[in-house]
Each structure stands twice: as C-alpha cells, then as structure tokens.
N, C-alpha and C positions, 0 to 999 in steps of 0.2 A: 666690731661681732661673729665667730660664728654663735649660729644657734646651739653646737657642737661641741663649745667651748666651756670650761669650769668656771660658775661664778666666784667672783673675790669673796671672799673670806667678811662676814656681819663685822663687823666691830660690837662691843659692850652695847653701844645705846641701839645702837639700826636694831639687833635681837631683844632688847629691851621695848623698844616704839613697836615693831608687831606685836610684842606677845598681848602689848593695853591692846593697840586694835584691835586682837583673835578674842584680848575679854568682850570689849566689848559689842562685835558682832556676833558674835554664844548671846550679848544679854539680849539688843536688839532681837536679833534669831524669837532667841524664847517668848518676848513680851507678843512679835505679829502670831510664833503656832497659836498661845492665849490666845487671841480671839476667832482660831478658823477652830472649823467644823471638826467634834469628832472624828466623820469619812476621811478627811481630813489626815487628822495626825497618825491618823490607819493607813496612811499608803504611804505617812514617813518610818511608820513601824514596816513597812512594810517590804521602804528601800535597809534598809537595814539591814533584814535579814538577807534580803534580793543580793545585800554581796556580801557575806556567807563567808566565808568558806564551806564547801557544801566536801558533802564526805567523799571519799576517794580522792581530795585532789588535799594539796599542800595548802597548809595556814599560811598565809602573809600576815605579819605582827603587824603592820601599820594598818593592816584592812581591818584583820576581827579589833580592831584598836577604836577603824572608823568608825560601824559599825555598833562599838559598845556607849561610843558618845552619840551618836541620834535618839539609838530608845533613849539616853540620859537625858537629854536636852529635848524631848516632846514629856519625858517624865517631871524635865519642870518647867514644863507650861502649863501640866495639868496643873498641878501642884497650882501654879504663879494661879490659875483658875478663878481654882478655892476657893485663896487668899483671898484674892477680889471682894468675889460674893461673899464671905465672912467674912469682912474687911465694910465693902457696901452696910447688906443688913447689920452689923456693929452700928456706923456712924447712921443711919437715916433710923434706927431707933431706936436712940442717941437724940434726938434733931427733938425726938415728939417730944 
C-alpha cells in the first residue's frame, strides 16, 4: 500500500474499539500525570500554550481542541492527586 493512498473506512466495531482504547490511554495518562511534580505539570501546560494559535495566525480547530484537551488532562490529574490525599487521610483517620 502506498503511503499516500487513502485509508480504508473503519467499521463501526473498529471505531468503538478505538474509542475504548483512547479512553483507557487517557485514564492511564491522568494517573501518571497525577504522580508528577508541579513543575512537570507546568511543562504540559506550557506545551498546550505553545501549540495554541498565535496572534495573526489562522486557528486550526483540531489544534485548538488538542490544546484544550491537554489542559483538561493536567487539571484532571491535579484533581486526582488531591482526591487521593483526601481519601488516604480519610482512610488513615478511620483506621485509628
């Protein structure tokens, strides 16, 4: 198959499987990000800003959406980290 030939259409089952895999990967990424330092999370936020359109350039909807998703993933990681601290404190308190 030529590198420039069009991809065959995916079946509904294949599309569903891709969506499931993306959700699984997002959740694994959030788990890994939750273990990162604040400085590493800042780097992720900086990359989202970096790929965002600059003044005077044409916005590309997929890039804008990707940048928003990157910020959202880092926010979810921060919430997961905070929730884990609260849950572990709650568990430790109830075990005493």
